[in-house]
A tleap script that builds the chain and sets N, CA, C and O, in Angstrom:
source leaprc.protein.ff14SB
mol = sequence {
  NMET GLY TYR ARG GLU TYR LEU ILE SER PRO
  VAL ASN GLY THR VAL VAL LEU LYS VAL GLN
  LYS GLU ASP VAL GLU GLY LEU GLU VAL GLY
  SER LEU ILE ARG LEU LYS ASP LEU VAL ASN
  ILE GLU LEU ILE SER MET ASP PRO LEU ILE
  GLY THR ILE SER ASP HIE ASP ILE GLU THR
  LEU ARG MET LYS GLY GLY LYS ILE ILE GLN
  TRP LEU SER GLY ASP GLY ILE GLN CYS LYS
  LEU GLU PHE PRO ASP GLY GLU ALA VAL LEU
  GLY ASN ALA GLU ASP ARG SER LEU GLU ALA
  SER ARG LEU GLY LYS THR VAL GLN PHE GLU
  ARG VAL GLY PHE PHE ARG LEU LYS LEU GLU
  GLU TYR ILE ILE GLY SER TYR THR HIE CLYS
}
set mol.1.N position { 87.665 145.037 66.505 }
set mol.1.CA position { 88.802 145.096 65.617 }
set mol.1.C position { 88.644 146.319 64.718 }
set mol.1.O position { 87.543 146.616 64.254 }
set mol.2.N position { 89.721 147.010 64.479 }
set mol.2.CA position { 89.685 148.214 63.656 }
set mol.2.C position { 89.955 147.922 62.198 }
set mol.2.O position { 89.915 146.773 61.757 }
set mol.3.N position { 90.228 148.966 61.465 }
set mol.3.CA position { 90.542 148.824 60.055 }
set mol.3.C position { 91.585 149.860 59.694 }
set mol.3.O position { 91.822 150.801 60.451 }
set mol.4.N position { 92.205 149.692 58.546 }
set mol.4.CA position { 93.193 150.640 58.054 }
set mol.4.C position { 92.802 151.069 56.662 }
set mol.4.O position { 92.256 150.286 55.885 }
set mol.5.N position { 93.082 152.304 56.356 }
set mol.5.CA position { 92.888 152.807 55.004 }
set mol.5.C position { 94.253 152.990 54.367 }
set mol.5.O position { 95.176 153.516 54.989 }
set mol.6.N position { 94.374 152.550 53.119 }
set mol.6.CA position { 95.612 152.695 52.370 }
set mol.6.C position { 95.359 153.616 51.187 }
set mol.6.O position { 94.357 153.467 50.487 }
set mol.7.N position { 96.250 154.555 50.962 }
set mol.7.CA position { 96.185 155.403 49.783 }
set mol.7.C position { 97.268 154.920 48.833 }
set mol.7.O position { 98.458 155.152 49.049 }
set mol.8.N position { 96.837 154.251 47.788 }
set mol.8.CA position { 97.759 153.701 46.800 }
set mol.8.C position { 97.367 154.302 45.463 }
set mol.8.O position { 96.274 154.048 44.956 }
set mol.9.N position { 98.253 155.094 44.897 }
set mol.9.CA position { 97.942 155.837 43.676 }
set mol.9.C position { 98.616 155.215 42.463 }
set mol.9.O position { 99.844 155.196 42.379 }
set mol.10.N position { 97.832 154.707 41.525 }
set mol.10.CA position { 98.414 154.157 40.298 }
set mol.10.C position { 99.022 155.263 39.432 }
set mol.10.O position { 98.525 156.388 39.394 }
set mol.11.N position { 100.089 154.920 38.750 }
set mol.11.CA position { 100.701 155.801 37.757 }
set mol.11.C position { 100.624 155.053 36.435 }
set mol.11.O position { 101.203 153.975 36.293 }
set mol.12.N position { 99.913 155.618 35.468 }
set mol.12.CA position { 99.700 154.961 34.172 }
set mol.12.C position { 99.109 153.558 34.345 }
set mol.12.O position { 99.483 152.628 33.632 }
set mol.13.N position { 98.192 153.417 35.289 }
set mol.13.CA position { 97.519 152.141 35.501 }
set mol.13.C position { 98.317 151.103 36.262 }
set mol.13.O position { 97.904 149.948 36.362 }
set mol.14.N position { 99.465 151.507 36.804 }
set mol.14.CA position { 100.345 150.568 37.498 }
set mol.14.C position { 100.617 151.054 38.916 }
set mol.14.O position { 100.808 152.245 39.158 }
set mol.15.N position { 100.628 150.106 39.842 }
set mol.15.CA position { 100.998 150.390 41.226 }
set mol.15.C position { 102.267 149.609 41.530 }
set mol.15.O position { 102.345 148.413 41.247 }
set mol.16.N position { 103.257 150.277 42.102 }
set mol.16.CA position { 104.508 149.615 42.465 }
set mol.16.C position { 104.513 149.409 43.974 }
set mol.16.O position { 104.395 150.362 44.745 }
set mol.17.N position { 104.653 148.151 44.382 }
set mol.17.CA position { 104.724 147.784 45.789 }
set mol.17.C position { 105.984 146.968 46.017 }
set mol.17.O position { 106.524 146.374 45.083 }
set mol.18.N position { 106.452 146.939 47.254 }
set mol.18.CA position { 107.624 146.132 47.588 }
set mol.18.C position { 107.187 144.936 48.424 }
set mol.18.O position { 106.316 145.042 49.287 }
set mol.19.N position { 107.819 143.788 48.145 }
set mol.19.CA position { 107.625 142.586 48.940 }
set mol.19.C position { 109.010 142.000 49.226 }
set mol.19.O position { 109.977 142.297 48.524 }
set mol.20.N position { 109.092 141.169 50.261 }
set mol.20.CA position { 110.369 140.529 50.551 }
set mol.20.C position { 110.626 139.410 49.563 }
set mol.20.O position { 109.733 138.626 49.242 }
set mol.21.N position { 111.853 139.347 49.089 }
set mol.21.CA position { 112.240 138.326 48.116 }
set mol.21.C position { 111.925 136.927 48.642 }
set mol.21.O position { 111.467 136.068 47.888 }
set mol.22.N position { 112.169 136.698 49.924 }
set mol.22.CA position { 111.935 135.383 50.519 }
set mol.22.C position { 110.461 134.976 50.439 }
set mol.22.O position { 110.152 133.786 50.380 }
set mol.23.N position { 109.549 135.959 50.435 }
set mol.23.CA position { 108.119 135.657 50.407 }
set mol.23.C position { 107.644 135.138 49.058 }
set mol.23.O position { 106.606 134.479 48.987 }
set mol.24.N position { 108.380 135.420 47.983 }
set mol.24.CA position { 107.937 134.979 46.658 }
set mol.24.C position { 108.819 133.877 46.070 }
set mol.24.O position { 108.552 133.384 44.974 }
set mol.25.N position { 109.862 133.494 46.793 }
set mol.25.CA position { 110.700 132.390 46.321 }
set mol.25.C position { 109.862 131.119 46.270 }
set mol.25.O position { 109.092 130.839 47.189 }
set mol.26.N position { 110.010 130.369 45.219 }
set mol.26.CA position { 109.272 129.122 45.060 }
set mol.26.C position { 107.916 129.297 44.391 }
set mol.26.O position { 107.278 128.310 44.026 }
set mol.27.N position { 107.469 130.529 44.226 }
set mol.27.CA position { 106.206 130.758 43.524 }
set mol.27.C position { 106.475 130.777 42.018 }
set mol.27.O position { 107.621 130.874 41.579 }
set mol.28.N position { 105.420 130.683 41.254 }
set mol.28.CA position { 105.572 130.683 39.803 }
set mol.28.C position { 104.427 131.457 39.166 }
set mol.28.O position { 103.448 131.804 39.827 }
set mol.29.N position { 104.566 131.721 37.865 }
set mol.29.CA position { 103.499 132.393 37.127 }
set mol.29.C position { 102.205 131.607 37.332 }
set mol.29.O position { 102.186 130.383 37.211 }
set mol.30.N position { 101.124 132.324 37.643 }
set mol.30.CA position { 99.842 131.699 37.915 }
set mol.30.C position { 99.561 131.526 39.392 }
set mol.30.O position { 98.422 131.266 39.781 }
set mol.31.N position { 100.607 131.670 40.241 }
set mol.31.CA position { 100.401 131.561 41.691 }
set mol.31.C position { 99.496 132.678 42.169 }
set mol.31.O position { 99.526 133.791 41.644 }
set mol.32.N position { 98.693 132.367 43.169 }
set mol.32.CA position { 97.815 133.358 43.782 }
set mol.32.C position { 98.389 133.717 45.141 }
set mol.32.O position { 98.647 132.845 45.970 }
set mol.33.N position { 98.587 135.012 45.359 }
set mol.33.CA position { 99.063 135.501 46.651 }
set mol.33.C position { 98.089 136.562 47.153 }
set mol.33.O position { 97.295 137.107 46.386 }
set mol.34.N position { 98.160 136.840 48.428 }
set mol.34.CA position { 97.374 137.935 48.992 }
set mol.34.C position { 98.335 138.947 49.574 }
set mol.34.O position { 99.201 138.602 50.378 }
set mol.35.N position { 98.182 140.199 49.168 }
set mol.35.CA position { 98.894 141.284 49.823 }
set mol.35.C position { 98.143 141.512 51.126 }
set mol.35.O position { 96.983 141.925 51.113 }
set mol.36.N position { 98.795 141.246 52.244 }
set mol.36.CA position { 98.150 141.215 53.562 }
set mol.36.C position { 97.205 142.397 53.760 }
set mol.36.O position { 97.586 143.554 53.582 }
set mol.37.N position { 95.972 142.083 54.129 }
set mol.37.CA position { 94.925 143.069 54.419 }
set mol.37.C position { 94.543 143.931 53.218 }
set mol.37.O position { 93.973 145.009 53.391 }
set mol.38.N position { 94.849 143.471 51.997 }
set mol.38.CA position { 94.557 144.314 50.839 }
set mol.38.C position { 93.780 143.586 49.742 }
set mol.38.O position { 92.575 143.791 49.596 }
set mol.39.N position { 94.458 142.741 48.976 }
set mol.39.CA position { 93.844 142.188 47.770 }
set mol.39.C position { 94.589 140.922 47.354 }
set mol.39.O position { 95.752 140.727 47.708 }
set mol.40.N position { 93.905 140.067 46.599 }
set mol.40.CA position { 94.543 138.878 46.021 }
set mol.40.C position { 95.151 139.239 44.670 }
set mol.40.O position { 94.569 139.996 43.893 }
set mol.41.N position { 96.322 138.687 44.408 }
set mol.41.CA position { 97.073 138.974 43.182 }
set mol.41.C position { 97.443 137.659 42.506 }
set mol.41.O position { 97.908 136.727 43.162 }
set mol.42.N position { 97.234 137.587 41.193 }
set mol.42.CA position { 97.736 136.453 40.417 }
set mol.42.C position { 99.032 136.886 39.756 }
set mol.42.O position { 99.067 137.906 39.068 }
set mol.43.N position { 100.096 136.121 39.958 }
set mol.43.CA position { 101.389 136.460 39.382 }
set mol.43.C position { 101.389 136.159 37.890 }
set mol.43.O position { 101.029 135.061 37.466 }
set mol.44.N position { 101.797 137.148 37.097 }
set mol.44.CA position { 101.840 136.966 35.640 }
set mol.44.C position { 103.269 137.019 35.107 }
set mol.44.O position { 103.504 136.736 33.932 }
set mol.45.N position { 104.225 137.380 35.965 }
set mol.45.CA position { 105.641 137.377 35.592 }
set mol.45.C position { 106.452 137.254 36.877 }
set mol.45.O position { 106.068 137.786 37.918 }
set mol.46.N position { 107.570 136.553 36.793 }
set mol.46.CA position { 108.427 136.396 37.972 }
set mol.46.C position { 109.668 137.287 37.900 }
set mol.46.O position { 110.241 137.620 38.937 }
set mol.47.N position { 110.089 137.674 36.707 }
set mol.47.CA position { 111.287 138.506 36.589 }
set mol.47.C position { 111.120 139.468 35.417 }
set mol.47.O position { 111.439 139.122 34.280 }
set mol.48.N position { 110.619 140.681 35.689 }
set mol.48.CA position { 110.338 141.234 37.014 }
set mol.48.C position { 109.037 140.661 37.583 }
set mol.48.O position { 108.201 140.132 36.850 }
set mol.49.N position { 108.890 140.778 38.896 }
set mol.49.CA position { 107.690 140.287 39.569 }
set mol.49.C position { 106.519 141.203 39.233 }
set mol.49.O position { 106.522 142.385 39.576 }
set mol.50.N position { 105.523 140.644 38.560 }
set mol.50.CA position { 104.349 141.418 38.157 }
set mol.50.C position { 103.112 140.578 38.451 }
set mol.50.O position { 103.093 139.371 38.211 }
set mol.51.N position { 102.086 141.234 38.972 }
set mol.51.CA position { 100.832 140.556 39.227 }
set mol.51.C position { 99.663 141.419 38.819 }
set mol.51.O position { 99.804 142.618 38.581 }
set mol.52.N position { 98.512 140.791 38.743 }
set mol.52.CA position { 97.293 141.509 38.423 }
set mol.52.C position { 96.261 141.172 39.499 }
set mol.52.O position { 96.256 140.061 40.030 }
set mol.53.N position { 95.395 142.121 39.817 }
set mol.53.CA position { 94.394 141.895 40.850 }
set mol.53.C position { 93.475 140.759 40.413 }
set mol.53.O position { 92.919 140.783 39.315 }
set mol.54.N position { 93.326 139.781 41.273 }
set mol.54.CA position { 92.452 138.641 41.022 }
set mol.54.C position { 91.076 138.908 41.627 }
set mol.54.O position { 90.063 138.868 40.928 }
set mol.55.N position { 91.051 139.177 42.918 }
set mol.55.CA position { 89.808 139.477 43.625 }
set mol.55.C position { 90.157 139.963 45.037 }
set mol.55.O position { 91.332 140.101 45.379 }
set mol.56.N position { 89.137 140.220 45.845 }
set mol.56.CA position { 89.345 140.744 47.192 }
set mol.56.C position { 88.988 139.745 48.287 }
set mol.56.O position { 89.139 140.049 49.471 }
set mol.57.N position { 88.520 138.563 47.911 }
set mol.57.CA position { 87.984 137.595 48.865 }
set mol.57.C position { 89.071 136.672 49.404 }
set mol.57.O position { 89.670 135.903 48.652 }
set mol.58.N position { 89.322 136.751 50.698 }
set mol.58.CA position { 90.357 135.906 51.297 }
set mol.58.C position { 89.994 134.425 51.225 }
set mol.58.O position { 90.881 133.571 51.223 }
set mol.59.N position { 88.704 134.114 51.167 }
set mol.59.CA position { 88.282 132.712 51.048 }
set mol.59.C position { 88.744 132.102 49.726 }
set mol.59.O position { 89.072 130.917 49.677 }
set mol.60.N position { 88.774 132.895 48.658 }
set mol.60.CA position { 89.289 132.421 47.367 }
set mol.60.C position { 90.741 131.997 47.533 }
set mol.60.O position { 91.145 130.943 47.042 }
set mol.61.N position { 91.516 132.809 48.219 }
set mol.61.CA position { 92.925 132.505 48.459 }
set mol.61.C position { 93.056 131.212 49.249 }
set mol.61.O position { 93.869 130.353 48.908 }
set mol.62.N position { 92.267 131.072 50.293 }
set mol.62.CA position { 92.342 129.872 51.137 }
set mol.62.C position { 91.983 128.620 50.341 }
set mol.62.O position { 92.652 127.595 50.473 }
set mol.63.N position { 90.932 128.690 49.513 }
set mol.63.CA position { 90.520 127.532 48.716 }
set mol.63.C position { 91.604 127.112 47.728 }
set mol.63.O position { 91.752 125.926 47.430 }
set mol.64.N position { 92.359 128.081 47.221 }
set mol.64.CA position { 93.400 127.780 46.230 }
set mol.64.C position { 94.768 127.568 46.871 }
set mol.64.O position { 95.758 127.348 46.173 }
set mol.65.N position { 94.821 127.635 48.203 }
set mol.65.CA position { 96.091 127.390 48.897 }
set mol.65.C position { 97.113 128.484 48.685 }
set mol.65.O position { 98.315 128.222 48.719 }
set mol.66.N position { 96.657 129.705 48.467 }
set mol.66.CA position { 97.566 130.828 48.239 }
set mol.66.C position { 98.274 131.265 49.505 }
set mol.66.O position { 97.947 130.818 50.605 }
set mol.67.N position { 99.229 132.127 49.337 }
set mol.67.CA position { 100.101 132.593 50.407 }
set mol.67.C position { 99.807 134.063 50.707 }
set mol.67.O position { 99.604 134.855 49.787 }
set mol.68.N position { 99.783 134.427 51.980 }
set mol.68.CA position { 99.613 135.825 52.384 }
set mol.68.C position { 101.001 136.404 52.626 }
set mol.68.O position { 101.796 135.834 53.375 }
set mol.69.N position { 101.292 137.544 51.987 }
set mol.69.CA position { 102.620 138.139 52.152 }
set mol.69.C position { 102.517 139.601 52.580 }
set mol.69.O position { 101.535 140.286 52.293 }
set mol.70.N position { 103.536 140.048 53.262 }
set mol.70.CA position { 103.661 141.438 53.674 }
set mol.70.C position { 104.042 142.272 52.457 }
set mol.70.O position { 104.635 141.760 51.507 }
set mol.71.N position { 103.703 143.546 52.487 }
set mol.71.CA position { 104.029 144.420 51.373 }
set mol.71.C position { 104.264 145.833 51.902 }
set mol.71.O position { 103.902 146.160 53.032 }
set mol.72.N position { 104.865 146.639 51.079 }
set mol.72.CA position { 105.190 148.019 51.440 }
set mol.72.C position { 104.916 148.893 50.226 }
set mol.72.O position { 105.391 148.601 49.129 }
set mol.73.N position { 104.154 149.961 50.415 }
set mol.73.CA position { 103.912 150.884 49.311 }
set mol.73.C position { 104.985 151.967 49.339 }
set mol.73.O position { 105.485 152.336 50.401 }
set mol.74.N position { 105.322 152.458 48.184 }
set mol.74.CA position { 106.346 153.510 48.108 }
set mol.74.C position { 107.692 153.000 48.585 }
set mol.74.O position { 107.957 151.798 48.586 }
set mol.75.N position { 108.528 153.925 48.984 }
set mol.75.CA position { 109.864 153.562 49.435 }
set mol.75.C position { 109.916 153.268 50.921 }
set mol.75.O position { 110.860 152.635 51.394 }
set mol.76.N position { 108.909 153.722 51.666 }
set mol.76.CA position { 108.950 153.539 53.108 }
set mol.76.C position { 110.008 154.440 53.732 }
set mol.76.O position { 110.497 155.380 53.105 }
set mol.77.N position { 110.343 154.137 54.960 }
set mol.77.CA position { 111.348 154.897 55.705 }
set mol.77.C position { 112.490 153.943 56.039 }
set mol.77.O position { 112.268 152.811 56.468 }
set mol.78.N position { 113.722 154.424 55.832 }
set mol.78.CA position { 114.866 153.590 56.184 }
set mol.78.C position { 114.894 153.393 57.694 }
set mol.78.O position { 114.698 154.335 58.461 }
set mol.79.N position { 115.137 152.167 58.100 }
set mol.79.CA position { 115.056 151.813 59.509 }
set mol.79.C position { 116.113 150.754 59.815 }
set mol.79.O position { 116.390 149.886 58.987 }
set mol.80.N position { 116.693 150.830 60.991 }
set mol.80.CA position { 117.633 149.803 61.441 }
set mol.80.C position { 117.060 149.155 62.692 }
set mol.80.O position { 116.676 149.847 63.635 }
set mol.81.N position { 117.002 147.828 62.701 }
set mol.81.CA position { 116.539 147.082 63.863 }
set mol.81.C position { 117.752 146.506 64.575 }
set mol.81.O position { 118.578 145.827 63.966 }
set mol.82.N position { 117.852 146.783 65.877 }
set mol.82.CA position { 118.975 146.304 66.680 }
set mol.82.C position { 118.490 145.217 67.627 }
set mol.82.O position { 117.471 145.371 68.301 }
set mol.83.N position { 119.246 144.099 67.669 }
set mol.83.CA position { 118.887 142.961 68.493 }
set mol.83.C position { 119.848 142.832 69.675 }
set mol.83.O position { 120.975 143.323 69.608 }
set mol.84.N position { 119.420 142.180 70.751 }
set mol.84.CA position { 120.253 142.063 71.956 }
set mol.84.C position { 121.603 141.386 71.714 }
set mol.84.O position { 122.562 141.660 72.436 }
set mol.85.N position { 121.695 140.501 70.704 }
set mol.85.CA position { 122.962 139.810 70.438 }
set mol.85.C position { 123.935 140.648 69.620 }
set mol.85.O position { 125.001 140.167 69.235 }
set mol.86.N position { 123.565 141.920 69.350 }
set mol.86.CA position { 124.434 142.806 68.585 }
set mol.86.C position { 124.122 142.840 67.099 }
set mol.86.O position { 124.641 143.691 66.376 }
set mol.87.N position { 123.279 141.921 66.635 }
set mol.87.CA position { 122.900 141.920 65.224 }
set mol.87.C position { 122.082 143.168 64.916 }
set mol.87.O position { 121.274 143.608 65.734 }
set mol.88.N position { 122.297 143.730 63.738 }
set mol.88.CA position { 121.516 144.875 63.274 }
set mol.88.C position { 121.099 144.611 61.833 }
set mol.88.O position { 121.892 144.131 61.023 }
set mol.89.N position { 119.847 144.928 61.524 }
set mol.89.CA position { 119.313 144.712 60.180 }
set mol.89.C position { 118.811 146.050 59.656 }
set mol.89.O position { 117.998 146.713 60.300 }
set mol.90.N position { 119.300 146.442 58.480 }
set mol.90.CA position { 118.890 147.696 57.857 }
set mol.90.C position { 117.898 147.386 56.752 }
set mol.90.O position { 118.117 146.471 55.958 }
set mol.91.N position { 116.796 148.147 56.692 }
set mol.91.CA position { 115.795 147.924 55.661 }
set mol.91.C position { 114.820 149.072 55.603 }
set mol.91.O position { 115.119 150.177 56.055 }
set mol.92.N position { 113.659 148.815 55.051 }
set mol.92.CA position { 112.616 149.828 54.938 }
set mol.92.C position { 111.405 149.396 55.751 }
set mol.92.O position { 111.127 148.204 55.886 }
set mol.93.N position { 110.693 150.368 56.288 }
set mol.93.CA position { 109.484 150.108 57.063 }
set mol.93.C position { 108.395 151.059 56.603 }
set mol.93.O position { 108.658 152.080 55.968 }
set mol.94.N position { 107.176 150.700 56.937 }
set mol.94.CA position { 106.021 151.495 56.554 }
set mol.94.C position { 106.088 152.893 57.172 }
set mol.94.O position { 106.357 153.043 58.364 }
set mol.95.N position { 105.840 153.908 56.349 }
set mol.95.CA position { 105.897 155.298 56.805 }
set mol.95.C position { 105.054 155.535 58.051 }
set mol.95.O position { 105.523 156.132 59.020 }
set mol.96.N position { 103.800 155.064 58.025 }
set mol.96.CA position { 102.877 155.336 59.124 }
set mol.96.C position { 103.312 154.679 60.421 }
set mol.96.O position { 103.031 155.196 61.502 }
set mol.97.N position { 103.993 153.545 60.327 }
set mol.97.CA position { 104.423 152.839 61.534 }
set mol.97.C position { 105.495 153.603 62.289 }
set mol.97.O position { 105.669 153.422 63.494 }
set mol.98.N position { 106.212 154.458 61.572 }
set mol.98.CA position { 107.365 155.121 62.175 }
set mol.98.C position { 107.205 156.625 62.260 }
set mol.98.O position { 108.193 157.359 62.227 }
set mol.99.N position { 105.971 157.093 62.370 }
set mol.99.CA position { 105.734 158.527 62.493 }
set mol.99.C position { 106.428 159.064 63.737 }
set mol.99.O position { 106.639 158.326 64.700 }
set mol.100.N position { 106.782 160.335 63.720 }
set mol.100.CA position { 107.486 160.968 64.833 }
set mol.100.C position { 106.747 160.779 66.155 }
set mol.100.O position { 107.380 160.701 67.209 }
set mol.101.N position { 105.428 160.705 66.114 }
set mol.101.CA position { 104.659 160.548 67.350 }
set mol.101.C position { 104.926 159.203 68.026 }
set mol.101.O position { 104.553 159.016 69.184 }
set mol.102.N position { 105.556 158.279 67.335 }
set mol.102.CA position { 105.834 156.956 67.907 }
set mol.102.C position { 107.249 156.841 68.467 }
set mol.102.O position { 107.597 155.817 69.056 }
set mol.103.N position { 108.063 157.871 68.292 }
set mol.103.CA position { 109.424 157.823 68.836 }
set mol.103.C position { 109.351 157.660 70.347 }
set mol.103.O position { 108.544 158.310 71.011 }
set mol.104.N position { 110.196 156.793 70.884 }
set mol.104.CA position { 110.202 156.514 72.315 }
set mol.104.C position { 109.185 155.459 72.713 }
set mol.104.O position { 109.176 155.008 73.858 }
set mol.105.N position { 108.333 155.062 71.787 }
set mol.105.CA position { 107.310 154.059 72.074 }
set mol.105.C position { 107.706 152.708 71.463 }
set mol.105.O position { 108.602 152.629 70.624 }
set mol.106.N position { 107.026 151.668 71.898 }
set mol.106.CA position { 107.286 150.338 71.383 }
set mol.106.C position { 106.273 150.018 70.295 }
set mol.106.O position { 105.069 150.189 70.483 }
set mol.107.N position { 106.777 149.546 69.147 }
set mol.107.CA position { 105.916 149.171 68.027 }
set mol.107.C position { 106.265 147.749 67.603 }
set mol.107.O position { 107.363 147.257 67.864 }
set mol.108.N position { 105.305 147.097 66.943 }
set mol.108.CA position { 105.529 145.739 66.473 }
set mol.108.C position { 105.951 145.738 65.013 }
set mol.108.O position { 105.337 146.393 64.170 }
set mol.109.N position { 107.004 144.994 64.732 }
set mol.109.CA position { 107.392 144.674 63.369 }
set mol.109.C position { 106.950 143.230 63.171 }
set mol.109.O position { 107.535 142.310 63.743 }
set mol.110.N position { 105.913 143.036 62.355 }
set mol.110.CA position { 105.339 141.700 62.195 }
set mol.110.C position { 106.409 140.703 61.785 }
set mol.110.O position { 107.294 141.010 60.986 }
set mol.111.N position { 106.313 139.516 62.340 }
set mol.111.CA position { 107.208 138.386 62.103 }
set mol.111.C position { 108.594 138.589 62.708 }
set mol.111.O position { 109.460 137.728 62.557 }
set mol.112.N position { 108.818 139.713 63.391 }
set mol.112.CA position { 110.143 139.969 63.942 }
set mol.112.C position { 110.081 140.137 65.458 }
set mol.112.O position { 110.772 139.427 66.189 }
set mol.113.N position { 109.269 141.060 65.930 }
set mol.113.CA position { 109.165 141.323 67.357 }
set mol.113.C position { 108.786 142.761 67.628 }
set mol.113.O position { 108.340 143.480 66.734 }
set mol.114.N position { 108.968 143.175 68.877 }
set mol.114.CA position { 108.625 144.523 69.304 }
set mol.114.C position { 109.906 145.320 69.535 }
set mol.114.O position { 110.892 144.804 70.062 }
set mol.115.N position { 109.867 146.600 69.125 }
set mol.115.CA position { 111.053 147.448 69.172 }
set mol.115.C position { 110.679 148.829 69.692 }
set mol.115.O position { 109.626 149.366 69.349 }
set mol.116.N position { 111.551 149.404 70.524 }
set mol.116.CA position { 111.379 150.785 70.978 }
set mol.116.C position { 112.087 151.675 69.968 }
set mol.116.O position { 113.242 151.431 69.620 }
set mol.117.N position { 111.385 152.716 69.494 }
set mol.117.CA position { 111.907 153.559 68.417 }
set mol.117.C position { 112.677 154.763 68.938 }
set mol.117.O position { 112.294 155.387 69.927 }
set mol.118.N position { 113.768 155.075 68.254 }
set mol.118.CA position { 114.528 156.295 68.517 }
set mol.118.C position { 115.020 156.828 67.180 }
set mol.118.O position { 115.020 156.108 66.181 }
set mol.119.N position { 115.435 158.074 67.160 }
set mol.119.CA position { 115.885 158.707 65.921 }
set mol.119.C position { 117.341 159.110 66.058 }
set mol.119.O position { 117.715 159.837 66.978 }
set mol.120.N position { 118.158 158.629 65.132 }
set mol.120.CA position { 119.545 159.071 65.016 }
set mol.120.C position { 119.696 159.534 63.572 }
set mol.120.O position { 118.985 160.449 63.156 }
set mol.121.N position { 120.604 158.932 62.785 }
set mol.121.CA position { 120.665 159.331 61.375 }
set mol.121.C position { 119.460 158.806 60.615 }
set mol.121.O position { 119.121 159.324 59.551 }
set mol.122.N position { 118.819 157.794 61.146 }
set mol.122.CA position { 117.548 157.281 60.653 }
set mol.122.C position { 116.832 156.642 61.837 }
set mol.122.O position { 117.379 156.601 62.939 }
set mol.123.N position { 115.650 156.157 61.629 }
set mol.123.CA position { 114.883 155.519 62.690 }
set mol.123.C position { 115.599 154.242 63.128 }
set mol.123.O position { 116.009 153.436 62.292 }
set mol.124.N position { 115.747 154.062 64.434 }
set mol.124.CA position { 116.335 152.853 64.965 }
set mol.124.C position { 115.349 152.202 65.917 }
set mol.124.O position { 114.787 152.865 66.789 }
set mol.125.N position { 115.142 150.914 65.750 }
set mol.125.CA position { 114.275 150.163 66.644 }
set mol.125.C position { 115.128 149.241 67.501 }
set mol.125.O position { 115.861 148.404 66.974 }
set mol.126.N position { 115.039 149.387 68.815 }
set mol.126.CA position { 115.777 148.522 69.735 }
set mol.126.C position { 114.849 147.418 70.230 }
set mol.126.O position { 113.784 147.692 70.782 }
set mol.127.N position { 115.257 146.186 70.030 }
set mol.127.CA position { 114.434 145.026 70.350 }
set mol.127.C position { 114.026 145.037 71.820 }
set mol.127.O position { 114.851 145.284 72.699 }
set mol.128.N position { 112.748 144.768 72.079 }
set mol.128.CA position { 112.273 144.668 73.466 }
set mol.128.C position { 111.794 143.256 73.776 }
set mol.128.O position { 112.141 142.710 74.823 }
set mol.129.N position { 111.000 142.648 72.888 }
set mol.129.CA position { 110.532 141.280 73.109 }
set mol.129.C position { 109.853 140.734 71.856 }
set mol.129.O position { 109.538 141.481 70.930 }
set mol.130.N position { 109.634 139.431 71.843 }
set mol.130.CA position { 108.986 138.732 70.725 }
set mol.130.C position { 107.499 138.931 70.784 }
set mol.130.O position { 106.774 138.422 69.930 }
savepdb mol mol.pdb
quit
């Protein structure tokens, strides 16, 4: 199994990350979450959503029944996912996942499926399989 390196640069001691609204619904101040493959966060505010680093141990999260959520640093790249039934979803994706070298190739969007990438006015992923 490999590893990934993330470059996350704080500005004035703060890091801004994006998470899906659905992933934090039902949580409350004091909840422990894990930013997938990164760090555990204790929520200290819900509106706006603010957390502080708790620790790095995934076992701590498991013992406390915390939730692992996807996250995105920066703004990402605008991307449209097209499904066989004609549905299209516009959103942001991780910059590294959509590098030009991946155009024409199939990549995985976690929790969604696999998509072949092409470039039009923005990156478009055409669904291939689950």
